MMTF fields as JSON, N, C-alpha, C and O atoms, coordinates in Angstrom:
{
  "mmtfVersion": "1.0.0",
  "mmtfProducer": "UNKNOWN",
  "numBonds": 491,
  "numAtoms": 492,
  "numGroups": 123,
  "numChains": 1,
  "numModels": 1,
  "chainsPerModel": [1],
  "groupsPerChain": [123],
  "chainIdList": ["A"],
  "bondAtomList": [4, 2, 8, 6, 12, 10, 16, 14, 20, 18, 24, 22, 28, 26, 32, 30, 36, 34, 40, 38, 44, 42, 48, 46, 52, 50, 56, 54, 60, 58, 64, 62, 68, 66, 72, 70, 76, 74, 80, 78, 84, 82, 88, 86, 92, 90, 96, 94, 100, 98, 104, 102, 108, 106, 112, 110, 116, 114, 120, 118, 124, 122, 128, 126, 132, 130, 136, 134, 140, 138, 144, 142, 148, 146, 152, 150, 156, 154, 160, 158, 164, 162, 168, 166, 172, 170, 176, 174, 180, 178, 184, 182, 188, 186, 192, 190, 196, 194, 200, 198, 204, 202, 208, 206, 212, 210, 216, 214, 220, 218, 224, 222, 228, 226, 232, 230, 236, 234, 240, 238, 244, 242, 248, 246, 252, 250, 256, 254, 260, 258, 264, 262, 268, 266, 272, 270, 276, 274, 280, 278, 284, 282, 288, 286, 292, 290, 296, 294, 300, 298, 304, 302, 308, 306, 312, 310, 316, 314, 320, 318, 324, 322, 328, 326, 332, 330, 336, 334, 340, 338, 344, 342, 348, 346, 352, 350, 356, 354, 360, 358, 364, 362, 368, 366, 372, 370, 376, 374, 380, 378, 384, 382, 388, 386, 392, 390, 396, 394, 400, 398, 404, 402, 408, 406, 412, 410, 416, 414, 420, 418, 424, 422, 428, 426, 432, 430, 436, 434, 440, 438, 444, 442, 448, 446, 452, 450, 456, 454, 460, 458, 464, 462, 468, 466, 472, 470, 476, 474, 480, 478, 484, 482, 488, 486],
  "bondOrderList": [1, 1, 1, 1, 1, 1, 1, 1, 1, 1, 1, 1, 1, 1, 1, 1, 1, 1, 1, 1, 1, 1, 1, 1, 1, 1, 1, 1, 1, 1, 1, 1, 1, 1, 1, 1, 1, 1, 1, 1, 1, 1, 1, 1, 1, 1, 1, 1, 1, 1, 1, 1, 1, 1, 1, 1, 1, 1, 1, 1, 1, 1, 1, 1, 1, 1, 1, 1, 1, 1, 1, 1, 1, 1, 1, 1, 1, 1, 1, 1, 1, 1, 1, 1, 1, 1, 1, 1, 1, 1, 1, 1, 1, 1, 1, 1, 1, 1, 1, 1, 1, 1, 1, 1, 1, 1, 1, 1, 1, 1, 1, 1, 1, 1, 1, 1, 1, 1, 1, 1, 1, 1],
  "groupList": [{"groupName": "MET", "atomNameList": ["N", "CA", "C", "O"], "elementList": ["N", "C", "C", "O"], "formalChargeList": [0, 0, 0, 0], "bondAtomList": [1, 0, 2, 1, 3, 2], "bondOrderList": [1, 1, 2], "singleLetterCode": "M", "chemCompType": "L-PEPTIDE LINKING"}, {"groupName": "GLU", "atomNameList": ["N", "CA", "C", "O"], "elementList": ["N", "C", "C", "O"], "formalChargeList": [0, 0, 0, 0], "bondAtomList": [1, 0, 2, 1, 3, 2], "bondOrderList": [1, 1, 2], "singleLetterCode": "E", "chemCompType": "L-PEPTIDE LINKING"}, {"groupName": "ILE", "atomNameList": ["N", "CA", "C", "O"], "elementList": ["N", "C", "C", "O"], "formalChargeList": [0, 0, 0, 0], "bondAtomList": [1, 0, 2, 1, 3, 2], "bondOrderList": [1, 1, 2], "singleLetterCode": "I", "chemCompType": "L-PEPTIDE LINKING"}, {"groupName": "ARG", "atomNameList": ["N", "CA", "C", "O"], "elementList": ["N", "C", "C", "O"], "formalChargeList": [0, 0, 0, 0], "bondAtomList": [1, 0, 2, 1, 3, 2], "bondOrderList": [1, 1, 2], "singleLetterCode": "R", "chemCompType": "L-PEPTIDE LINKING"}, {"groupName": "SER", "atomNameList": ["N", "CA", "C", "O"], "elementList": ["N", "C", "C", "O"], "formalChargeList": [0, 0, 0, 0], "bondAtomList": [1, 0, 2, 1, 3, 2], "bondOrderList": [1, 1, 2], "singleLetterCode": "S", "chemCompType": "L-PEPTIDE LINKING"}, {"groupName": "ALA", "atomNameList": ["N", "CA", "C", "O"], "elementList": ["N", "C", "C", "O"], "formalChargeList": [0, 0, 0, 0], "bondAtomList": [1, 0, 2, 1, 3, 2], "bondOrderList": [1, 1, 2], "singleLetterCode": "A", "chemCompType": "L-PEPTIDE LINKING"}, {"groupName": "VAL", "atomNameList": ["N", "CA", "C", "O"], "elementList": ["N", "C", "C", "O"], "formalChargeList": [0, 0, 0, 0], "bondAtomList": [1, 0, 2, 1, 3, 2], "bondOrderList": [1, 1, 2], "singleLetterCode": "V", "chemCompType": "L-PEPTIDE LINKING"}, {"groupName": "PRO", "atomNameList": ["N", "CA", "C", "O"], "elementList": ["N", "C", "C", "O"], "formalChargeList": [0, 0, 0, 0], "bondAtomList": [1, 0, 2, 1, 3, 2], "bondOrderList": [1, 1, 2], "singleLetterCode": "P", "chemCompType": "L-PEPTIDE LINKING"}, {"groupName": "LEU", "atomNameList": ["N", "CA", "C", "O"], "elementList": ["N", "C", "C", "O"], "formalChargeList": [0, 0, 0, 0], "bondAtomList": [1, 0, 2, 1, 3, 2], "bondOrderList": [1, 1, 2], "singleLetterCode": "L", "chemCompType": "L-PEPTIDE LINKING"}, {"groupName": "PHE", "atomNameList": ["N", "CA", "C", "O"], "elementList": ["N", "C", "C", "O"], "formalChargeList": [0, 0, 0, 0], "bondAtomList": [1, 0, 2, 1, 3, 2], "bondOrderList": [1, 1, 2], "singleLetterCode": "F", "chemCompType": "L-PEPTIDE LINKING"}, {"groupName": "ASP", "atomNameList": ["N", "CA", "C", "O"], "elementList": ["N", "C", "C", "O"], "formalChargeList": [0, 0, 0, 0], "bondAtomList": [1, 0, 2, 1, 3, 2], "bondOrderList": [1, 1, 2], "singleLetterCode": "D", "chemCompType": "L-PEPTIDE LINKING"}, {"groupName": "LYS", "atomNameList": ["N", "CA", "C", "O"], "elementList": ["N", "C", "C", "O"], "formalChargeList": [0, 0, 0, 0], "bondAtomList": [1, 0, 2, 1, 3, 2], "bondOrderList": [1, 1, 2], "singleLetterCode": "K", "chemCompType": "L-PEPTIDE LINKING"}, {"groupName": "HIS", "atomNameList": ["N", "CA", "C", "O"], "elementList": ["N", "C", "C", "O"], "formalChargeList": [0, 0, 0, 0], "bondAtomList": [1, 0, 2, 1, 3, 2], "bondOrderList": [1, 1, 2], "singleLetterCode": "H", "chemCompType": "L-PEPTIDE LINKING"}, {"groupName": "TYR", "atomNameList": ["N", "CA", "C", "O"], "elementList": ["N", "C", "C", "O"], "formalChargeList": [0, 0, 0, 0], "bondAtomList": [1, 0, 2, 1, 3, 2], "bondOrderList": [1, 1, 2], "singleLetterCode": "Y", "chemCompType": "L-PEPTIDE LINKING"}, {"groupName": "GLY", "atomNameList": ["N", "CA", "C", "O"], "elementList": ["N", "C", "C", "O"], "formalChargeList": [0, 0, 0, 0], "bondAtomList": [1, 0, 2, 1, 3, 2], "bondOrderList": [1, 1, 2], "singleLetterCode": "G", "chemCompType": "PEPTIDE LINKING"}, {"groupName": "CYS", "atomNameList": ["N", "CA", "C", "O"], "elementList": ["N", "C", "C", "O"], "formalChargeList": [0, 0, 0, 0], "bondAtomList": [1, 0, 2, 1, 3, 2], "bondOrderList": [1, 1, 2], "singleLetterCode": "C", "chemCompType": "L-PEPTIDE LINKING"}, {"groupName": "TRP", "atomNameList": ["N", "CA", "C", "O"], "elementList": ["N", "C", "C", "O"], "formalChargeList": [0, 0, 0, 0], "bondAtomList": [1, 0, 2, 1, 3, 2], "bondOrderList": [1, 1, 2], "singleLetterCode": "W", "chemCompType": "L-PEPTIDE LINKING"}, {"groupName": "THR", "atomNameList": ["N", "CA", "C", "O"], "elementList": ["N", "C", "C", "O"], "formalChargeList": [0, 0, 0, 0], "bondAtomList": [1, 0, 2, 1, 3, 2], "bondOrderList": [1, 1, 2], "singleLetterCode": "T", "chemCompType": "L-PEPTIDE LINKING"}, {"groupName": "GLN", "atomNameList": ["N", "CA", "C", "O"], "elementList": ["N", "C", "C", "O"], "formalChargeList": [0, 0, 0, 0], "bondAtomList": [1, 0, 2, 1, 3, 2], "bondOrderList": [1, 1, 2], "singleLetterCode": "Q", "chemCompType": "L-PEPTIDE LINKING"}, {"groupName": "ASN", "atomNameList": ["N", "CA", "C", "O"], "elementList": ["N", "C", "C", "O"], "formalChargeList": [0, 0, 0, 0], "bondAtomList": [1, 0, 2, 1, 3, 2], "bondOrderList": [1, 1, 2], "singleLetterCode": "N", "chemCompType": "L-PEPTIDE LINKING"}],
  "groupTypeList": [0, 1, 2, 3, 2, 4, 3, 5, 6, 7, 2, 8, 3, 2, 9, 10, 6, 5, 11, 5, 12, 1, 9, 13, 8, 10, 12, 8, 14, 15, 4, 6, 10, 16, 1, 12, 3, 9, 5, 7, 14, 0, 7, 8, 13, 17, 18, 6, 4, 3, 14, 10, 8, 6, 8, 12, 8, 4, 1, 12, 12, 14, 10, 5, 17, 7, 14, 4, 5, 6, 13, 6, 1, 8, 1, 14, 6, 3, 5, 8, 12, 5, 1, 8, 5, 5, 11, 18, 13, 5, 9, 8, 5, 7, 1, 8, 1, 1, 10, 14, 1, 2, 14, 17, 4, 8, 17, 8, 17, 10, 7, 9, 14, 19, 3, 8, 3, 9, 19, 1, 7, 7, 11],
  "groupIdList": [1, 2, 3, 4, 5, 6, 7, 8, 9, 10, 11, 12, 13, 14, 15, 16, 17, 18, 19, 20, 21, 22, 23, 24, 25, 26, 27, 28, 29, 30, 31, 32, 33, 34, 35, 36, 37, 38, 39, 40, 41, 42, 43, 44, 45, 46, 47, 48, 49, 50, 51, 52, 53, 54, 55, 56, 57, 58, 59, 60, 61, 62, 63, 64, 65, 66, 67, 68, 69, 70, 71, 72, 73, 74, 75, 76, 77, 78, 79, 80, 81, 82, 83, 84, 85, 86, 87, 88, 89, 90, 91, 92, 93, 94, 95, 96, 97, 98, 99, 100, 101, 102, 103, 104, 105, 106, 107, 108, 109, 110, 111, 112, 113, 114, 115, 116, 117, 118, 119, 120, 121, 122, 123],
  "secStructList": [7, 7, 7, 7, 7, 7, 7, 7, 7, 7, 3, 3, 7, 7, 1, 7, 2, 2, 2, 2, 0, 0, 0, 0, 0, 0, 0, 6, 7, 7, 3, 3, 3, 3, 7, 7, 7, 1, 1, 6, 6, 1, 7, 7, 3, 3, 3, 3, 3, 1, 6, 6, 7, 7, 3, 3, 3, 3, 1, 1, 6, 6, 1, 7, 7, 6, 6, 7, 3, 3, 3, 7, 7, 7, 6, 6, 2, 2, 2, 2, 6, 6, 6, 6, 6, 6, 6, 6, 7, 1, 1, 7, 7, 7, 7, 7, 3, 3, 3, 6, 6, 6, 3, 3, 3, 7, 7, 7, 5, 7, 1, 1, 1, 7, 3, 3, 3, 7, 7, 5, 7, 7, 7],
  "xCoordList": [1.348, 0.042, 0.58, 1.802, 0.287, 1.325, 0.439, -0.772, 1.729, 1.498, 1.836, 2.89, 0.081, 0.279, -0.471, -1.694, 0.713, 0.231, -0.66, 0.051, -1.434, -1.934, -1.654, -0.679, -2.298, -0.79, -0.587, -0.767, -0.171, -0.006, -0.725, -0.528, -1.806, -2.151, -1.306, -0.941, -1.028, -0.783, -1.848, -2.698, -1.067, -1.844, -1.495, -0.836, -2.167, -1.678, -2.666, -3.883, -1.638, -1.992, -2.554, -1.836, -4.286, -4.883, -4.461, -3.515, -5.8, -5.722, -7.221, -7.995, -7.751, -9.041, -9.394, -8.726, -10.608, -10.635, -11.262, -12.095, -11.606, -12.013, -10.699, -10.639, -9.682, -8.143, -7.926, -7.71, -8.116, -8.161, -8.468, -7.69, -9.964, -10.751, -10.459, -10.71, -9.684, -9.408, -8.231, -8.13, -6.722, -6.184, -5.941, -5.584, -6.484, -6.645, -7.586, -7.516, -8.567, -10.282, -10.074, -9.975, -10.045, -9.848, -8.323, -8.363, -7.331, -6.169, -6.022, -6.182, -5.734, -5.095, -5.342, -4.613, -7.472, -8.427, -8.689, -9.446, -8.123, -8.923, -10.268, -10.652, -11.499, -12.175, -12.417, -11.599, -13.065, -13.354, -14.401, -15.521, -13.872, -14.071, -15.417, -16.504, -14.707, -15.915, -15.273, -14.153, -16.239, -16.168, -15.867, -16.556, -15.203, -16.102, -15.332, -14.466, -16.068, -15.963, -17.198, -18.412, -16.798, -17.526, -18.998, -20.015, -17.954, -20.034, -19.679, -18.62, -20.857, -21.106, -19.638, -19.503, -18.961, -18.02, -16.385, -15.589, -16.563, -15.589, -14.143, -14.513, -13.037, -12.445, -12.829, -13.038, -12.749, -12.572, -11.746, -10.638, -12.058, -10.776, -11.573, -12.283, -10.647, -11.55, -9.964, -8.753, -10.874, -10.079, -10.902, -12.093, -9.039, -9.213, -8.064, -7.093, -8.821, -7.995, -8.599, -9.731, -7.243, -7.787, -6.319, -5.299, -6.909, -6.659, -6.287, -6.804, -4.816, -4.139, -3.58, -2.585, -4.195, -3.615, -4.407, -5.566, -4.284, -5.112, -4.798, -3.995, -5.484, -4.612, -5.429, -6.595, -5.258, -6.678, -5.544, -4.338, -6.461, -6.609, -7.155, -8.32, -6.672, -6.963, -6.902, -5.941, -7.788, -7.921, -7.553, -7.641, -7.19, -7.199, -5.423, -4.416, -5.461, -4.377, -3.552, -4.043, -2.321, -1.65, -1.796, -1.261, -2.65, -2.6, -1.897, -2.377, -1.122, 0.306, 0.937, 0.68, 2.31, 2.687, 2.998, 3.435, 2.254, 2.598, 3.955, 5.086, 3.407, 5.535, 5.84, 6.973, 5.076, 4.983, 5.861, 6.179, 6.047, 6.865, 5.548, 5.16, 5.293, 4.415, 5.545, 5.832, 5.89, 6.48, 5.563, 5.432, 5.144, 3.654, 4.4, 4.506, 4.815, 5.243, 4.385, 3.432, 4.973, 3.319, 3.985, 5.05, 3.311, 3.625, 3.253, 2.156, 3.407, 3.334, 2.923, 2.08, 4.73, 4.414, 4.343, 4.094, 4.595, 4.334, 3.437, 3.21, 2.142, 1.191, 0.26, -0.633, 1.042, -0.213, 0.543, -0.081, 2.202, 2.558, 1.906, 2.253, 1.483, 0.949, -0.917, -1.562, -1.261, -2.91, -2.167, -1.219, -2.545, -1.592, -1.668, -2.198, -1.2, -0.687, -1.213, -0.94, -2.472, -3.45, -4.115, -4.667, -3.996, -4.981, -4.908, -5.89, -3.746, -2.754, -3.277, -3.767, -3.058, -3.262, -3.059, -3.158, -2.538, -2.234, -1.473, -1.114, -1.341, -0.18, 0.618, 0.834, 1.179, 1.825, 1.832, 0.961, 2.921, 4.328, 4.712, 5.818, 4.549, 6.279, 6.451, 5.612, 7.648, 8.137, 9.116, 10.011, 8.629, 9.793, 11.094, 11.523, 11.57, 12.81, 13.467, 12.909, 14.39, 15.087, 16.405, 17.236, 16.496, 17.479, 17.555, 16.767, 18.533, 19.232, 18.716, 17.999, 19.377, 19.406, 17.701, 17.169, 17.036, 15.697, 14.08, 12.905, 14.933, 13.852, 13.431, 14.203, 11.68, 11.663, 10.66, 10.278, 10.292, 9.77, 8.904, 9.32, 7.674, 7.105, 6.733, 5.846, 7.409, 7.15, 5.472, 4.924, 4.996, 3.457, 3.535, 3.424, 3.842, 3.384, 1.689, 1.063, 1.4, -0.442, -0.341, 0.46, -1.891, -0.962, -0.799, -0.833, -0.65, -0.277, 1.415, 2.114, 2.021, 2.934, 3.938, 5.092, 2.501, 3.249, 3.445, 2.579, 4.416, 4.811, 4.465, 4.654, 4.091, 3.888, 4.624, 4.755, 5.401, 6.683, 6.509, 6.674, 5.953, 4.833, 5.877, 5.017, 7.748, 7.717, 7.779, 7.491, 8.445, 8.405, 9.502, 10.239, 9.95, 10.995, 11.341, 10.563, 13.147, 12.978, 13.271, 13.602, 13.306, 12.936, 13.621, 13.551],
  "yCoordList": [-1.321, 0.105, 1.45, 1.421, 2.378, 3.228, 4.407, 4.608, 5.126, 5.62, 7.492, 8.005, 8.155, 9.793, 10.521, 10.658, 11.202, 11.982, 13.485, 13.871, 14.039, 15.04, 16.372, 17.097, 16.328, 18.229, 17.944, 16.858, 19.033, 18.788, 20.408, 21.347, 20.509, 21.868, 21.879, 20.787, 22.878, 23.034, 24.023, 24.817, 23.291, 23.777, 24.451, 23.949, 26.317, 27.082, 27.441, 27.517, 27.583, 27.991, 29.247, 30.065, 29.417, 30.592, 30.903, 30.563, 31.813, 31.809, 33.092, 32.452, 33.883, 34.17, 34.821, 35.406, 34.45, 34.002, 35.049, 34.717, 36.484, 38.146, 38.407, 39.005, 37.931, 38.25, 37.859, 38.24, 36.828, 35.519, 36.043, 36.38, 36.074, 36.968, 37.912, 38.226, 38.761, 40.277, 40.443, 41.109, 39.483, 38.521, 38.335, 38.949, 36.771, 35.896, 35.968, 35.71, 36.512, 36.906, 38.74, 38.865, 39.664, 40.392, 41.372, 41.974, 41.016, 41.448, 40.5, 40.901, 39.185, 38.425, 38.275, 38.109, 38.308, 38.178, 36.667, 36.302, 35.778, 34.16, 34.352, 35.502, 33.042, 32.942, 32.086, 31.178, 31.909, 30.493, 29.428, 29.765, 28.398, 27.125, 26.109, 25.737, 25.811, 25.578, 25.934, 26.442, 25.568, 25.803, 24.39, 23.421, 24.29, 22.86, 23.657, 24.529, 22.94, 23.045, 21.633, 21.716, 20.837, 20.343, 20.335, 19.726, 21.748, 21.344, 23.737, 24.337, 24.198, 25.545, 25.801, 25.029, 26.79, 27.793, 26.42, 26.31, 25.565, 24.631, 25.417, 26.394, 25.061, 26.003, 25.137, 23.997, 26.386, 26.56, 25.748, 25.705, 24.932, 24.984, 24.297, 23.434, 25.648, 25.751, 25.987, 26.14, 25.895, 26.029, 26.893, 27.135, 27.562, 29.474, 28.777, 28.02, 29.523, 29.548, 30.636, 31.12, 30.971, 31.836, 30.704, 30.164, 30.787, 29.986, 28.822, 28.34, 28.479, 27.222, 27.312, 26.659, 28.101, 28.215, 27.725, 27.944, 26.954, 26.183, 25.786, 24.876, 26.52, 26.344, 25.984, 25.928, 25.666, 24.757, 25.542, 25.367, 26.928, 27.356, 26.441, 26.33, 26.245, 25.739, 26.235, 26.113, 26.663, 27.438, 25.806, 25.571, 24.662, 23.265, 23.289, 23.162, 23.502, 23.153, 21.543, 20.418, 21.89, 20.902, 20.546, 19.484, 21.555, 20.797, 22.378, 23.199, 22.401, 23.803, 24.019, 23.758, 24.776, 25.538, 27.551, 28.002, 28.275, 29.267, 29.574, 29.093, 30.518, 31.052, 29.982, 30.127, 28.917, 28.514, 29.475, 30.664, 28.523, 29.515, 28.501, 27.341, 29.158, 28.222, 28.98, 30.176, 28.351, 28.93, 28.609, 27.724, 29.729, 29.581, 30.545, 31.733, 29.102, 29.697, 30.049, 29.379, 31.222, 31.909, 33.055, 33.667, 33.074, 33.885, 35.314, 35.213, 36.552, 37.788, 38.788, 39.617, 37.783, 38.772, 40.178, 40.714, 41.045, 42.701, 42.899, 43.857, 42.346, 42.517, 41.902, 42.476, 40.532, 41.047, 42.064, 43.085, 42.47, 43.346, 44.783, 45.821, 44.914, 46.064, 46.344, 47.378, 44.76, 44.927, 44.762, 45.466, 43.953, 44.008, 45.748, 46.159, 46.262, 48.014, 48.73, 49.716, 48.777, 49.155, 49.602, 50.691, 48.263, 48.135, 48.677, 48.992, 48.699, 49.722, 49.258, 49.89, 47.668, 46.807, 47.721, 48.728, 47.814, 48.56, 48.395, 49.065, 46.587, 46.247, 45.244, 44.148, 45.575, 45.04, 46.03, 46.803, 45.751, 46.781, 45.979, 45.834, 45.021, 44.089, 44.42, 44.622, 44.346, 44.869, 43.861, 43.332, 43.751, 42.466, 42.988, 43.973, 41.167, 40.639, 40.359, 39.75, 40.869, 40.69, 39.558, 39.901, 37.831, 37.529, 36.823, 36.01, 37.272, 36.026, 34.74, 34.225, 34.418, 32.687, 32.18, 31.082, 33.674, 32.4, 33.144, 32.895, 34.208, 35.1, 36.204, 37.04, 36.317, 37.712, 36.923, 35.771, 37.833, 36.879, 38.182, 39.332, 37.907, 38.722, 38.157, 37.307, 38.537, 37.716, 38.113, 39.018, 37.632, 38.267, 37.31, 36.09, 38.332, 37.465, 37.791, 38.833, 36.775, 36.874, 37.746, 38.618, 36.927, 38.372, 37.14, 37.698, 35.777, 34.666, 34.636, 34.372, 34.86, 34.33, 34.262, 34.439, 33.839, 32.485, 33.129, 33.938, 33.038, 33.482, 32.99, 31.945, 33.943, 33.564, 33.72, 34.926, 32.873, 33.791, 33.342, 32.172, 34.875, 35.203, 33.928, 33.248, 33.322, 34.055, 33.045, 31.875, 34.513, 34.349, 34.064, 34.998, 32.441, 31.865, 32.889, 33.665, 32.72, 33.373, 32.91, 31.731, 33.177, 33.199, 32.443, 32.2],
  "zCoordList": [0.029, 0.504, -0.182, -0.033, -0.727, -0.86, 0.126, 0.221, 0.854, 2.076, 1.297, 0.921, 1.334, 0.953, 1.278, 1.297, 1.655, 3.12, 2.378, 1.451, 2.453, 1.803, 2.96, 3.157, 3.257, 4.601, 5.864, 6.415, 6.369, 7.73, 7.994, 7.224, 9.571, 9.511, 10.895, 11.329, 11.502, 12.856, 13.341, 12.938, 14.897, 15.727, 16.833, 17.744, 16.803, 17.369, 18.897, 19.067, 19.723, 20.884, 21.503, 22.079, 21.325, 21.654, 23.287, 23.997, 23.504, 25.278, 25.097, 25.808, 24.824, 24.096, 22.542, 21.689, 22.644, 20.893, 20.841, 19.998, 21.201, 20.676, 19.945, 18.871, 20.587, 20.078, 18.714, 17.563, 19.53, 18.041, 16.761, 15.868, 16.796, 15.766, 15.295, 14.132, 16.349, 15.25, 14.586, 13.555, 15.491, 14.714, 13.115, 12.109, 13.685, 12.294, 10.958, 9.757, 11.977, 10.745, 10.036, 8.816, 10.708, 11.374, 10.08, 9.007, 10.989, 9.973, 9.118, 7.965, 9.229, 8.105, 7.201, 6.223, 7.352, 6.807, 6.655, 5.756, 7.459, 7.843, 7.869, 8.083, 7.612, 8.08, 8.7, 8.549, 9.279, 10.537, 9.472, 9.088, 9.208, 8.367, 9.381, 8.939, 11.191, 12.103, 13.303, 13.359, 14.592, 15.671, 16.453, 16.134, 17.121, 18.997, 19.872, 19.8, 20.852, 21.626, 22.636, 22.444, 23.319, 23.673, 24.931, 25.262, 25.296, 26.209, 26.301, 26.482, 26.116, 26.18, 27.667, 28.617, 27.465, 28.453, 28.743, 29.675, 27.289, 27.551, 26.321, 25.669, 26.167, 25.627, 23.862, 23.447, 23.367, 21.759, 21.343, 21.879, 20.326, 19.174, 17.465, 16.947, 17.234, 15.687, 14.579, 14.738, 13.553, 12.074, 11.581, 11.388, 11.339, 10.251, 8.905, 8.938, 7.78, 6.531, 5.798, 5.821, 4.949, 3.52, 2.602, 3.028, 1.367, 0.273, 1.216, 2.224, 0.24, 1.054, 2.454, 2.768, 3.291, 4.477, 5.258, 4.907, 6.489, 7.067, 8.354, 8.557, 9.441, 10.785, 11.777, 11.386, 13.127, 14.107, 14.81, 14.636, 16.086, 16.712, 18.491, 18.874, 18.78, 20.342, 21.828, 22.589, 22.024, 24.53, 24.751, 25.957, 24.033, 24.996, 25.667, 24.971, 27.285, 27.114, 26.686, 26.777, 26.263, 26.229, 24.462, 24.145, 22.995, 22.369, 21.846, 21.064, 22.3, 21.748, 22.617, 23.792, 21.986, 22.653, 21.796, 20.737, 23.502, 22.892, 22.208, 22.288, 21.542, 20.803, 19.638, 19.178, 19.042, 17.779, 16.512, 16.511, 15.615, 14.618, 13.163, 13.301, 12.32, 11.575, 9.82, 9.859, 8.87, 7.78, 6.293, 5.447, 6.568, 5.109, 3.594, 3.289, 2.92, 1.76, 0.174, -0.225, -0.559, -1.1, -2.002, -1.92, -2.561, -3.744, -3.76, -4.311, -3.539, -3.373, -2.166, -1.82, -1.566, -0.019, 0.054, 1.133, -1.292, -1.076, -1.097, -0.357, -1.815, -2.071, -0.175, 0.449, 0.171, 1.763, 2.09, 1.805, 2.822, 3.73, 2.789, 3.352, 2.15, 0.828, 1.617, 1.791, 1.936, 2.588, 3.679, 4.027, 4.145, 5.951, 6.522, 7.554, 5.829, 6.085, 5.993, 6.677, 4.99, 5.001, 6.008, 6.167, 7.007, 7.623, 9.236, 9.909, 9.601, 10.409, 11.59, 12.526, 11.382, 13.36, 13.764, 13.063, 15.586, 16.228, 17.464, 18.433, 16.761, 17.591, 16.8, 17.316, 15.327, 14.894, 13.476, 13.078, 12.993, 12.181, 11.701, 12.222, 10.763, 10.501, 8.521, 7.644, 8.519, 7.361, 7.11, 7.769, 5.852, 4.669, 5.474, 6.077, 4.931, 5.207, 3.281, 2.369, 3.29, 2.087, 2.513, 3.353, 1.65, 1.713, 0.281, -0.201, -0.176, -1.356, -1.688, -2.546, -0.651, -0.271, 0.193, 0.028, 0.933, 0.812, 0.688, 0.958, 0.088, -0.472, 0.136, 0.606, 0.183, 1.115, 1.846, 1.642, 2.796, 3.857, 4.723, 4.579, 5.628, 6.341, 7.418, 7.342, 8.888, 10.131, 10.519, 9.889, 11.21, 12.038, 12.836, 12.713, 14.09, 15.887, 16.044, 16.24, 15.908, 16.59, 18.075, 18.41, 19.072, 19.98, 21.22, 22.316, 21.34, 22.338, 22.034, 23.013, 20.888, 20.844, 19.534, 19.143, 19.133, 17.46, 16.556, 16.223, 15.96, 14.817, 12.653, 12.032, 12.353, 11.487, 10.538, 10.328, 9.569, 8.45, 7.132, 6.787, 5.902, 5.203, 4.022, 3.463, 3.39, 2.717, 1.046, 0.795, -0.061, -0.867, -1.474, -1.787, -1.848, -2.561, -3.596, -4.15, -3.837, -4.52, -6.0, -5.878, -7.059, -8.323, -8.785, -9.99]
}
């Protein structure tokens, strides 16, 4: 039998749903695909996405470690930077980083210390 791995979905720890929505939905432009709680008042486990970027966000202790990093390869990092800069998010003003070997990157840090590094490799 052939093994075919289809995708990996990072799980990022969050502590406040409102702050997570402000960052991932309002600022980054993701949509909520689904949300799950075992019962009302229990921690949230949710999936957000934008294009091919899919992330799981969890309030559950032990699901993930705050301060994690996710590498996201894309085309159009300059357009993403311009889009995010135009939104004037009060808590983040990232700059583009140029590196001839790895490309151009934009690192965003969410309110929980998780880093999303969007990188456009050199052509």
